[in-house]
All heavy atoms as an XYZ file, in Angstrom:
886
protein
N     167.664    113.396    107.243
C     167.362    112.832    108.560
C     166.060    112.117    108.540
O     165.021    112.725    108.047
C     167.347    113.840    109.637
C     167.085    113.272    111.019
S     166.663    114.474    112.183
C     168.157    114.959    112.936
N     165.883    110.849    108.884
C     164.617    110.085    108.927
C     164.274    109.679    110.313
O     165.140    109.521    111.201
C     164.655    108.861    108.019
O     165.649    107.971    108.582
C     164.998    109.202    106.624
N     162.989    109.623    110.573
C     162.517    109.179    111.875
C     162.331    107.657    111.774
O     161.497    107.189    111.074
C     161.134    109.871    112.120
C     160.582    109.503    113.541
O     161.271    108.730    114.260
O     159.461    109.995    113.858
N     163.111    106.938    112.589
C     163.051    105.443    112.597
C     161.797    104.941    113.162
O     161.400    103.835    112.893
C     164.241    104.967    113.311
C     165.528    105.151    112.632
C     166.659    104.543    113.388
O     166.486    103.626    114.201
O     167.836    105.039    113.208
N     161.019    105.783    113.976
C     159.835    105.296    114.575
C     158.629    106.031    114.104
O     157.975    106.812    114.726
C     159.915    105.443    116.119
C     158.664    105.004    116.800
N     158.130    103.736    116.590
C     157.838    105.614    117.644
C     157.032    103.589    117.309
N     156.852    104.713    117.969
N     158.332    105.817    112.783
C     157.206    106.491    112.183
C     155.982    105.528    112.389
O     156.016    104.389    111.992
C     157.381    106.638    110.650
O     158.542    107.494    110.451
C     156.212    107.320    109.988
N     154.944    106.164    113.042
C     153.720    105.290    113.327
C     152.885    105.308    112.068
O     152.235    106.358    111.771
C     152.978    105.832    114.478
C     151.873    104.947    114.945
O     151.565    104.009    114.174
O     151.363    105.103    116.023
N     152.799    104.221    111.357
C     152.007    104.137    110.085
C     150.557    104.064    110.434
O     149.722    104.199    109.514
C     152.449    102.955    109.354
C     153.896    102.858    108.948
C     154.214    101.560    108.185
C     154.238    104.065    108.058
N     150.151    103.834    111.704
C     148.692    103.749    112.022
C     148.130    105.069    112.511
O     146.944    105.091    112.743
C     148.528    102.651    113.026
C     148.815    101.329    112.461
N     148.069    100.634    111.566
C     149.858    100.415    112.764
C     148.618     99.487    111.317
N     149.657     99.352    111.991
N     148.880    106.049    112.693
C     148.360    107.383    113.277
C     148.782    108.474    112.413
O     149.991    108.707    112.232
C     148.825    107.518    114.732
C     148.211    108.752    115.385
C     148.752    109.965    115.550
C     146.930    108.859    115.839
N     147.894    110.822    116.118
C     146.715    110.249    116.276
C     145.873    108.006    115.873
C     145.523    110.607    116.885
C     144.619    108.457    116.481
C     144.495    109.760    116.858
N     147.820    109.164    111.843
C     148.059    110.319    111.074
C     147.424    111.503    111.798
O     146.229    111.702    111.847
C     147.375    110.151    109.685
C     147.538    111.358    108.782
O     147.829    112.456    109.229
O     147.316    111.212    107.587
N     148.284    112.364    112.333
C     147.755    113.556    113.164
C     146.845    114.468    112.356
O     145.888    114.920    112.935
C     149.007    114.270    113.636
C     150.199    113.419    113.320
C     149.746    112.391    112.373
N     147.142    114.676    111.170
C     146.293    115.545    110.341
C     144.919    114.949    110.093
O     143.899    115.669    110.239
C     146.925    115.836    108.968
N     144.910    113.639    109.766
C     143.549    112.951    109.657
C     142.820    112.948    110.972
O     141.616    113.248    111.018
C     143.807    111.573    109.164
C     142.491    110.642    108.996
C     141.428    111.414    108.108
C     142.793    109.305    108.507
N     143.499    112.658    112.009
C     142.900    112.612    113.380
C     142.256    114.034    113.668
O     141.105    114.065    114.115
C     143.909    112.281    114.465
N     142.948    115.098    113.423
C     142.398    116.483    113.643
C     141.191    116.694    112.791
O     140.195    117.365    113.240
C     143.497    117.504    113.405
N     141.232    116.196    111.494
C     140.080    116.419    110.584
C     138.858    115.602    110.981
O     137.735    115.948    110.496
C     140.500    116.164    109.188
O     140.556    114.757    108.988
N     138.957    114.604    111.886
C     137.808    113.819    112.273
C     136.870    114.497    113.301
O     135.714    114.232    113.265
C     138.295    112.501    112.861
C     139.059    111.549    111.997
C     139.631    110.362    112.775
C     138.236    111.019    110.885
N     137.476    115.422    114.040
C     136.670    116.073    115.106
C     135.374    116.696    114.485
O     135.499    117.510    113.523
C     137.483    117.066    115.863
C     138.710    116.467    116.423
C     136.589    117.824    116.953
C     138.512    115.359    117.437
N     134.267    116.320    115.040
C     132.954    116.924    114.616
C     132.391    116.192    113.357
O     131.249    116.555    112.979
N     133.100    115.309    112.790
C     132.633    114.526    111.601
C     131.939    113.238    112.102
O     132.171    112.702    113.177
C     133.780    114.162    110.717
C     134.566    115.329    110.232
C     133.700    116.123    109.259
C     134.681    117.116    108.469
N     134.292    118.436    108.380
N     131.078    112.659    111.261
C     130.369    111.428    111.528
C     131.291    110.218    111.035
O     131.868    110.309    109.959
C     128.985    111.384    110.917
O     129.088    111.692    109.538
C     128.064    112.427    111.674
N     131.152    109.087    111.822
C     131.977    107.984    111.433
C     131.083    106.760    111.634
O     130.407    106.621    112.662
C     133.201    107.898    112.371
C     134.112    106.666    111.948
C     135.560    107.204    111.847
C     134.078    105.679    113.047
N     131.027    105.916    110.650
C     130.393    104.629    110.689
C     131.398    103.532    110.945
O     132.381    103.435    110.281
C     129.697    104.362    109.334
C     129.036    103.034    109.136
C     127.842    102.804    110.100
C     128.541    102.837    107.727
N     131.156    102.805    112.003
C     132.133    101.761    112.433
C     131.491    100.372    112.284
O     130.373    100.106    112.811
C     132.481    102.059    113.888
C     133.309    101.140    114.476
S     134.785    100.898    114.721
C     134.400     99.812    116.067
N     132.170     99.513    111.554
C     131.769     98.145    111.364
C     132.639     97.239    111.995
O     133.917     97.276    111.754
C     131.736     97.804    109.851
C     130.763     98.688    109.127
O     129.527     98.690    109.310
N     131.321     99.495    108.174
N     132.154     96.298    112.877
C     132.982     95.342    113.589
C     132.479     93.950    113.099
O     131.319     93.677    113.118
C     132.828     95.427    115.057
C     133.226     96.655    115.809
C     132.864     96.590    117.240
C     134.728     96.962    115.654
N     133.426     93.061    112.792
C     133.213     91.692    112.444
C     133.965     90.815    113.346
O     135.199     90.935    113.358
C     133.491     91.377    110.909
O     132.678     92.229    110.143
C     133.145     89.970    110.614
N     133.313     89.993    114.088
C     134.060     89.083    115.030
C     134.043     87.621    114.394
O     133.003     87.137    114.014
C     133.285     89.019    116.375
C     133.295     90.319    117.078
C     132.283     91.222    116.913
C     134.312     90.650    117.943
C     132.234     92.483    117.567
C     134.309     91.848    118.660
C     133.268     92.762    118.471
N     135.271     87.089    114.358
C     135.472     85.771    113.828
C     135.861     84.779    114.892
O     136.635     85.139    115.833
C     136.575     85.820    112.715
C     136.409     86.802    111.604
C     137.599     86.730    110.663
C     135.073     86.498    110.824
N     135.479     83.478    114.677
C     135.962     82.424    115.582
C     137.312     81.911    115.092
O     137.884     82.461    114.149
C     134.981     81.314    115.661
C     134.763     80.517    114.435
O     135.610     80.629    113.460
O     133.742     79.721    114.388
N     137.830     80.943    115.797
C     139.188     80.422    115.474
C     139.278     79.849    114.115
O     140.377     79.781    113.567
C     139.607     79.336    116.517
C     139.831     79.936    117.823
O     140.090     81.082    117.937
O     139.785     79.117    118.839
N     138.164     79.469    113.471
C     138.144     78.887    112.114
C     137.880     79.950    111.080
O     137.768     79.678    109.861
C     137.094     77.827    112.032
C     137.412     76.626    112.909
O     138.576     76.289    113.038
O     136.472     76.049    113.457
N     137.714     81.211    111.501
C     137.534     82.309    110.568
C     136.035     82.496    110.163
O     135.696     83.273    109.275
N     135.137     81.796    110.929
C     133.711     81.903    110.658
C     133.167     83.134    111.414
O     133.615     83.386    112.552
C     132.978     80.732    111.163
C     133.343     79.404    110.332
C     132.984     79.451    108.857
O     131.950     80.018    108.519
O     133.812     79.061    108.093
N     132.214     83.847    110.866
C     131.632     85.042    111.483
C     130.806     84.610    112.651
O     129.905     83.813    112.622
C     130.743     85.823    110.558
C     130.064     87.007    111.159
C     131.619     86.264    109.277
N     131.188     85.194    113.795
C     130.407     84.990    115.017
C     129.301     86.073    115.169
O     128.210     85.830    115.598
C     131.301     85.119    116.255
C     132.333     84.022    116.504
C     133.267     84.404    117.634
C     131.626     82.694    116.825
N     129.684     87.334    114.882
C     128.757     88.445    115.075
C     129.302     89.679    114.250
O     130.478     89.775    113.997
C     128.745     88.819    116.544
C     127.806     89.925    116.914
C     127.691     90.143    118.465
O     127.897     89.283    119.241
O     127.390     91.321    118.727
N     128.302     90.479    113.877
C     128.630     91.765    113.279
C     127.959     92.807    114.067
O     126.834     92.655    114.510
C     128.165     91.834    111.813
C     128.919     90.995    110.890
C     128.621     91.219    109.445
N     129.548     90.561    108.577
C     129.339     89.408    107.913
N     128.119     88.840    107.974
N     130.264     88.865    107.116
N     128.676     93.977    114.243
C     128.094     95.123    114.936
C     128.402     96.377    114.107
O     129.397     96.487    113.395
C     128.790     95.327    116.333
C     128.509     94.140    117.217
C     129.197     94.330    118.594
O     129.831     95.352    118.836
N     129.124     93.367    119.460
N     127.488     97.304    114.273
C     127.671     98.606    113.601
C     127.346     99.732    114.526
O     126.370     99.661    115.243
C     126.807     98.684    112.345
C     127.027     99.942    111.493
C     126.158     99.916    110.296
O     125.013    100.369    110.414
N     126.674     99.575    109.176
N     128.263    100.695    114.582
C     128.045    101.943    115.433
C     128.133    103.159    114.525
O     128.838    103.105    113.526
C     129.160    102.048    116.463
C     129.217    100.867    117.406
C     130.115     99.873    117.224
C     128.381    100.849    118.510
C     130.131     98.823    118.080
C     128.457     99.813    119.373
C     129.280     98.735    119.201
N     127.441    104.186    114.853
C     127.462    105.443    114.131
C     127.559    106.567    115.086
O     126.818    106.603    116.135
C     126.246    105.491    113.239
C     126.060    106.768    112.454
C     126.911    106.915    111.250
C     125.258    107.762    112.749
C     126.730    108.102    110.530
C     125.148    108.941    112.008
C     125.912    109.048    110.891
N     128.408    107.523    114.881
C     128.455    108.662    115.806
C     129.391    109.815    115.309
O     129.953    109.725    114.272
N     129.381    110.818    116.144
C     130.241    111.998    115.891
C     131.508    111.812    116.641
O     131.561    111.577    117.831
C     129.492    113.271    116.344
C     130.329    114.506    116.093
C     128.182    113.470    115.515
N     132.644    112.096    115.952
C     133.904    112.065    116.568
C     134.079    113.275    117.507
O     133.990    114.455    117.075
C     135.125    112.046    115.557
C     136.441    112.011    116.277
C     135.026    110.824    114.682
N     134.273    113.048    118.855
C     134.372    114.130    119.823
C     135.883    114.296    120.288
O     136.153    115.320    120.869
C     133.438    114.003    120.941
C     133.552    112.641    121.703
C     132.005    114.181    120.480
C     132.747    112.590    122.927
N     136.707    113.266    120.045
C     138.061    113.353    120.497
C     138.885    112.403    119.652
O     138.426    111.256    119.314
C     138.203    113.055    121.952
C     139.556    113.413    122.489
O     140.226    114.246    121.982
O     140.017    112.780    123.515
N     140.120    112.792    119.346
C     140.994    111.890    118.628
C     142.436    112.149    119.137
O     143.055    113.151    118.878
C     140.951    112.180    117.088
N     142.900    111.240    119.981
C     144.129    111.334    120.775
C     145.035    110.098    120.459
O     144.514    108.974    120.578
C     143.809    111.481    122.197
C     145.035    111.670    122.990
O     145.527    112.787    123.178
O     145.546    110.605    123.536
N     146.164    110.297    120.084
C     147.137    109.224    119.742
C     147.260    108.225    120.979
O     147.459    107.019    120.775
C     148.493    109.691    119.315
C     149.417    108.572    118.820
C     150.771    109.165    118.242
O     150.967    110.376    118.336
O     151.417    108.325    117.676
N     147.219    108.743    122.207
C     147.328    107.880    123.322
C     146.077    107.289    123.793
O     146.013    106.068    124.229
N     144.994    107.872    123.634
C     143.654    107.502    124.224
C     142.792    106.849    123.181
O     141.828    106.094    123.511
C     142.921    108.701    124.845
C     143.722    109.356    125.998
C     143.833    108.357    127.157
O     142.889    107.666    127.454
O     144.928    108.344    127.765
N     142.974    107.185    121.884
C     142.055    106.637    120.814
C     141.176    107.642    120.293
O     141.229    108.851    120.568
N     140.155    107.194    119.549
C     139.163    108.029    118.856
C     137.813    107.818    119.491
O     137.297    106.729    119.444
C     139.154    107.690    117.396
C     140.578    107.917    116.740
C     138.085    108.455    116.668
C     140.756    107.322    115.470
N     137.228    108.849    120.084
C     136.036    108.714    120.868
C     134.832    109.214    120.023
O     134.893    110.319    119.487
C     136.042    109.478    122.154
O     137.236    108.996    122.918
C     134.854    109.261    123.006
N     133.780    108.382    120.003
C     132.600    108.744    119.161
C     131.490    109.021    120.221
O     131.329    108.319    121.203
C     132.113    107.559    118.376
C     133.016    107.046    117.308
C     132.423    105.837    116.636
C     133.370    108.170    116.298
N     130.638    110.036    119.982
C     129.414    110.234    120.701
C     128.412    109.562    119.803
O     128.060    110.017    118.682
C     129.108    111.766    120.771
C     127.830    112.041    121.463
O     127.193    111.162    122.119
O     127.427    113.233    121.464
N     127.898    108.420    120.249
C     127.037    107.592    119.417
C     125.638    108.159    119.088
O     125.137    108.912    119.974
C     126.968    106.217    119.995
C     128.229    105.427    120.151
C     127.923    104.019    120.828
C     128.980    105.224    118.869
N     125.188    107.799    117.902
C     123.829    108.239    117.471
C     122.989    106.989    117.263
O     123.470    105.925    117.422
C     123.953    109.099    116.229
C     124.802    110.319    116.356
C     125.047    110.938    114.957
C     124.155    111.322    117.231
N     121.758    107.189    116.856
C     120.886    106.046    116.531
C     120.454    105.283    117.794
O     120.233    105.928    118.837
N     120.460    103.987    117.832
C     119.956    103.161    118.953
C     120.885    103.312    120.198
O     120.477    102.997    121.283
C     119.818    101.703    118.485
C     121.118    100.952    118.318
C     120.849     99.571    117.993
O     120.547     99.240    116.808
O     120.869     98.694    118.906
N     122.123    103.840    119.995
C     122.979    103.970    121.109
C     123.242    105.411    121.495
O     124.222    105.796    122.101
C     124.377    103.322    120.707
C     124.277    101.871    120.438
N     124.110    100.901    121.414
C     124.374    101.232    119.283
C     124.049     99.773    120.895
N     124.240     99.858    119.563
N     122.202    106.245    120.998
C     122.329    107.716    121.291
C     122.594    108.085    122.718
O     121.998    107.468    123.652
C     121.039    108.419    120.833
C     121.075    109.905    120.797
O     122.221    110.400    120.655
O     120.036    110.539    120.764
N     123.619    108.881    122.965
C     123.968    109.289    124.266
C     125.184    108.515    124.814
O     125.763    108.923    125.818
N     125.419    107.332    124.290
C     126.622    106.572    124.709
C     127.835    107.022    124.015
O     127.781    107.658    122.947
C     126.398    105.062    124.429
C     125.373    104.451    125.308
O     124.960    105.070    126.365
O     124.707    103.443    124.860
N     129.019    106.733    124.549
C     130.224    106.996    123.806
C     130.932    105.669    123.589
O     130.669    104.674    124.263
C     131.190    107.825    124.636
O     131.496    107.307    125.845
C     130.578    109.264    124.810
N     131.837    105.623    122.552
C     132.596    104.455    122.236
C     133.999    104.905    121.799
O     134.095    105.843    121.003
C     131.892    103.699    121.116
C     132.474    102.295    120.818
C     131.975    101.226    121.570
C     133.489    102.095    119.860
C     132.517     99.909    121.308
C     133.955    100.819    119.619
C     133.532     99.766    120.391
O     134.036     98.553    120.119
N     135.003    104.267    122.339
C     136.364    104.647    122.009
C     137.038    103.602    121.151
O     137.131    102.465    121.567
C     137.216    104.930    123.248
O     136.523    105.959    124.009
C     138.656    105.402    122.883
N     137.489    104.022    119.979
C     138.197    103.121    119.031
C     139.702    103.160    119.348
O     140.232    104.164    119.913
C     137.957    103.595    117.624
C     136.606    103.826    117.217
C     136.611    104.443    115.743
C     135.900    102.444    117.123
N     140.411    102.170    118.952
C     141.911    102.254    119.134
C     142.397    103.415    118.364
O     141.912    103.822    117.362
C     142.382    100.879    118.544
C     141.227    100.046    118.600
C     140.005    100.888    118.420
N     143.661    103.921    118.717
C     144.242    105.042    118.039
C     144.889    104.643    116.730
O     146.106    104.623    116.561
C     145.230    105.566    119.023
C     145.639    104.403    119.869
C     144.380    103.550    119.899
N     144.056    104.233    115.754
C     144.578    103.782    114.440
C     143.782    104.458    113.318
O     142.813    103.964    112.877
C     144.528    102.233    114.306
C     145.438    101.572    115.189
C     145.500    100.070    114.896
O     144.638     99.541    114.155
N     146.517     99.404    115.418
N     144.242    105.613    112.930
C     143.575    106.304    111.809
C     143.741    105.569    110.529
O     142.986    105.836    109.599
C     144.151    107.748    111.688
O     145.547    107.665    111.448
C     143.840    108.626    112.827
N     144.683    104.587    110.406
C     144.921    103.871    109.152
C     143.661    102.996    108.814
O     143.462    102.644    107.662
C     146.093    103.001    109.258
O     146.019    102.050    110.354
N     142.783    102.761    109.772
C     141.550    101.952    109.526
C     140.350    102.826    109.072
O     139.317    102.298    108.840
C     141.199    101.210    110.816
N     140.599    104.162    109.025
C     139.523    105.101    108.694
C     139.711    105.631    107.309
O     140.767    106.097    106.924
C     139.504    106.213    109.702
C     139.236    105.632    111.094
C     138.430    107.266    109.468
C     139.376    106.664    112.275
N     138.592    105.548    106.543
C     138.602    106.044    105.186
C     137.377    106.954    104.941
O     136.377    106.837    105.653
C     138.423    104.777    104.188
C     139.398    103.731    104.369
C     140.816    104.113    104.064
C     141.817    102.993    104.242
N     143.039    103.354    104.765
N     137.523    107.882    103.982
C     136.416    108.746    103.626
C     135.312    107.855    103.069
O     135.524    106.881    102.370
C     136.818    109.783    102.600
N     134.064    108.152    103.574
C     132.878    107.366    103.052
C     132.676    107.607    101.547
O     132.718    108.760    101.190
C     131.655    107.726    103.868
N     132.426    106.583    100.864
C     132.155    106.679     99.411
C     130.709    107.090     99.271
O     129.866    106.892    100.183
C     132.395    105.325     98.723
C     133.911    105.007     98.757
C     134.146    103.707     98.038
O     133.250    103.166     97.371
O     135.252    103.108     98.146
N     130.339    107.641     98.146
C     129.013    108.067     97.851
C     128.124    106.800     97.980
O     128.479    105.711     97.514
C     128.885    108.576     96.409
N     126.903    106.914     98.557
C     126.018    105.866     98.728
C     126.177    105.004     99.974
O     125.286    104.188    100.284
N     127.204    105.244    100.751
C     127.385    104.526    102.039
C     126.486    105.171    103.057
O     126.444    106.361    103.186
C     128.822    104.557    102.484
C     128.970    104.003    103.896
C     129.768    103.844    101.562
N     125.676    104.279    103.702
C     124.773    104.783    104.728
C     124.840    103.760    105.962
O     125.246    102.628    105.809
C     123.323    104.894    104.327
C     122.829    103.488    103.858
C     123.188    106.018    103.325
C     121.341    103.560    103.565
N     124.475    104.260    107.199
C     124.454    103.426    108.349
C     123.178    102.552    108.309
O     122.259    102.841    107.404
C     124.477    104.265    109.639
O     123.235    104.844    109.871
N     123.012    101.600    109.137
C     121.761    100.901    109.258
C     120.558    101.761    109.494
O     119.439    101.403    109.127
C     121.821     99.731    110.313
C     122.869     98.595    110.045
C     123.017     97.705    111.231
C     122.450     97.849    108.807
N     120.780    102.893    110.171
C     119.718    103.817    110.469
C     119.386    104.735    109.326
O     118.595    105.608    109.410
C     120.072    104.582    111.713
N     120.241    104.642    108.253
C     120.029    105.479    107.099
C     120.830    106.750    107.090
O     120.544    107.659    106.213
N     121.746    106.950    108.017
C     122.511    108.180    108.070
C     123.699    108.098    107.094
O     124.352    107.003    106.951
C     122.994    108.275    109.509
C     121.829    108.530    110.482
O     121.124    109.533    110.286
O     121.785    107.716    111.377
N     124.145    109.188    106.552
C     125.273    109.318    105.650
C     126.529    109.735    106.504
O     126.553    110.855    106.952
C     124.940    110.281    104.560
C     126.220    110.761    103.740
C     126.681    109.668    102.798
C     127.773    110.226    101.881
N     129.097    109.856    102.296
N     127.488    108.851    106.643
C     128.682    109.187    107.430
C     129.686    109.979    106.613
O     129.675    109.942    105.358
C     129.218    107.858    107.786
C     128.876    106.990    106.680
C     127.547    107.454    106.266
N     130.590    110.710    107.234
C     131.711    111.328    106.561
C     132.889    110.383    106.393
O     133.519    110.425    105.366
C     132.211    112.545    107.379
C     131.190    113.654    107.574
O     130.638    114.109    106.514
O     130.923    114.018    108.706
N     133.041    109.467    107.327
C     134.127    108.450    107.345
C     133.580    107.066    107.716
O     132.546    106.959    108.443
C     135.263    108.865    108.348
C     135.964    110.095    107.975
C     135.495    111.316    108.476
C     137.027    110.067    107.085
C     136.163    112.492    108.066
C     137.696    111.245    106.815
C     137.279    112.449    107.257
N     134.288    106.069    107.316
C     133.954    104.707    107.625
C     135.247    103.996    108.141
O     136.296    104.215    107.696
C     133.535    103.980    106.445
C     133.259    102.487    106.679
C     132.247    104.594    105.801
N     135.058    103.187    109.186
C     136.091    102.315    109.722
C     135.578    100.893    109.816
O     134.412    100.676    110.294
C     136.563    102.778    111.059
N     136.340     99.886    109.357
C     135.895     98.538    109.462
C     137.040     97.722    110.109
O     138.168     97.909    109.780
C     135.621     97.925    108.064
O     134.543     98.562    107.453
N     136.671     96.921    111.064
C     137.592     96.075    111.818
C     137.123     94.622    111.806
O     135.993     94.314    111.987
C     137.679     96.492    113.318
C     138.158     97.930    113.430
C     137.543     99.140    113.161
C     139.395     98.276    114.042
N     138.328    100.156    113.472
C     139.472     99.685    114.056
C     140.455     97.578    114.581
C     140.580    100.414    114.562
C     141.488     98.275    115.053
C     141.642     99.623    115.028
N     138.119     93.767    111.661
C     137.907     92.295    111.755
C     138.601     91.834    113.023
O     139.821     92.103    113.174
C     138.410     91.536    110.556
C     137.550     91.951    109.325
C     138.264     90.004    110.787
C     138.032     91.400    108.015
N     137.875     91.258    113.970
C     138.459     90.950    115.307
C     138.314     89.405    115.455
O     137.211     88.837    115.238
C     137.593     91.648    116.379
C     137.674     93.109    116.212
C     138.182     91.189    117.757
C     136.588     93.930    116.852
N     139.452     88.729    115.736
C     139.424     87.365    115.899
C     139.222     87.021    117.353
O     140.047     87.327    118.192
C     140.833     86.757    115.456
C     141.135     86.959    113.978
N     140.686     86.054    113.038
C     141.650     88.014    113.287
C     140.992     86.476    111.854
N     141.559     87.651    111.942
N     138.056     86.504    117.595
C     137.621     86.197    118.970
C     136.264     86.752    119.198
O     135.762     87.678    118.461
N     135.552     86.257    120.239
C     134.180     86.700    120.459
C     134.167     88.105    120.956
O     135.150     88.621    121.508
C     133.704     85.753    121.588
C     134.903     85.274    122.214
C     136.023     85.279    121.164
N     132.974     88.770    120.860
C     132.857     90.159    121.404
C     133.049     90.088    122.954
O     132.790     89.143    123.578
C     131.367     90.487    121.058
C     130.993     89.552    120.019
C     131.813     88.363    120.161
N     133.509     91.195    123.457
C     133.812     91.299    124.920
C     132.414     91.390    125.565
O     131.625     92.305    125.252
C     134.604     92.592    125.220
C     134.943     92.738    126.630
O     134.603     91.822    127.435
O     135.554     93.716    127.046
N     132.148     90.467    126.430
C     130.805     90.464    127.146
C     130.884     91.013    128.532
O     129.904     90.893    129.219
C     130.213     89.079    127.086
C     129.891     88.587    125.692
C     131.142     88.093    127.779
N     131.999     91.444    128.898
C     132.122     92.018    130.338
C     131.081     93.008    130.672
O     130.440     92.900    131.737
C     133.522     92.545    130.569
N     130.850     93.969    129.793
C     129.830     94.986    130.097
C     128.384     94.364    130.193
O     127.653     94.742    131.020
C     129.850     96.076    129.010
C     131.068     96.884    129.130
O     131.669     96.994    130.209
N     131.513     97.523    128.002
N     128.075     93.376    129.335
C     126.781     92.736    129.413
C     126.654     92.051    130.677
O     125.626     92.054    131.283
C     126.690     91.731    128.192
C     126.556     92.524    126.881
O     126.251     93.690    126.812
O     126.892     91.827    125.869
N     127.617     91.374    131.170
C     127.617     90.643    132.438
C     127.390     91.534    133.615
O     126.635     91.290    134.474
C     128.842     89.749    132.651
C     129.011     88.614    131.670
C     130.324     87.895    131.894
C     127.899     87.657    131.771
N     128.079     92.744    133.536
C     127.932     93.691    134.576
C     126.528     94.215    134.651
O     125.895     94.337    135.691
C     128.903     94.919    134.418
C     130.365     94.502    134.725
O     130.561     93.461    135.328
O     131.244     95.271    134.263
N     125.892     94.413    133.489
C     124.517     94.895    133.410
C     123.553     93.865    133.981
O     122.694     94.187    134.687
C     124.141     95.210    131.919
C     124.816     96.426    131.413
O     125.390     97.246    132.226
O     124.863     96.666    130.179
N     123.831     92.566    133.602
C     122.925     91.546    134.154
C     123.057     91.444    135.685
O     122.025     91.200    136.328
C     123.332     90.217    133.487
C     122.915     90.070    132.096
C     123.416     88.768    131.441
O     123.734     87.820    132.158
O     123.446     88.708    130.191
N     124.254     91.596    136.219
C     124.407     91.494    137.646
C     123.732     92.662    138.337
O     123.195     92.545    139.444
C     125.919     91.490    137.979
C     126.660     90.177    137.624
C     128.150     90.425    137.905
C     126.148     88.995    138.404
N     123.816     93.864    137.716
C     123.126     95.006    138.222
C     121.587     94.879    138.285
O     120.950     95.349    139.201
C     123.528     96.291    137.477
C     124.891     96.729    137.597
O     125.547     96.308    138.536
O     125.378     97.510    136.766
N     121.044     94.104    137.378
C     119.600     93.935    137.240
C     119.135     92.807    138.169
O     117.985     92.747    138.509
C     119.153     93.633    135.805
C     119.434     94.773    134.893
C     119.144     94.418    133.456
O     118.716     93.342    133.156
N     119.410     95.332    132.578
N     120.085     91.985    138.679
C     119.649     90.850    139.463
C     119.241     91.271    140.910
O     119.504     92.228    141.398
C     120.784     89.814    139.577
């Protein structure tokens, strides 16, 4: 008997092993021509990994105290190789890299600007 709906992007065992581990997240935003618009890097401790809600990080470094939720795709997460460090010099347990076609979401930045006005 086989399961016709096997989710290749979510591994429950890997998700469970992420809790309490550090994860370095690299985002690369591309324009319509494939040119790099921006690169972002986040580093934090995984505090939740839920197939429906995603993978939540308690951020460290310059974003200390903030949280960030990644999509529920453990297939994008790999064990960090020896020598991999964050921009702040921290050694992560895991690394995830995403290439996103389109500009970064600026809705939060706009909300912040409106709050300051």
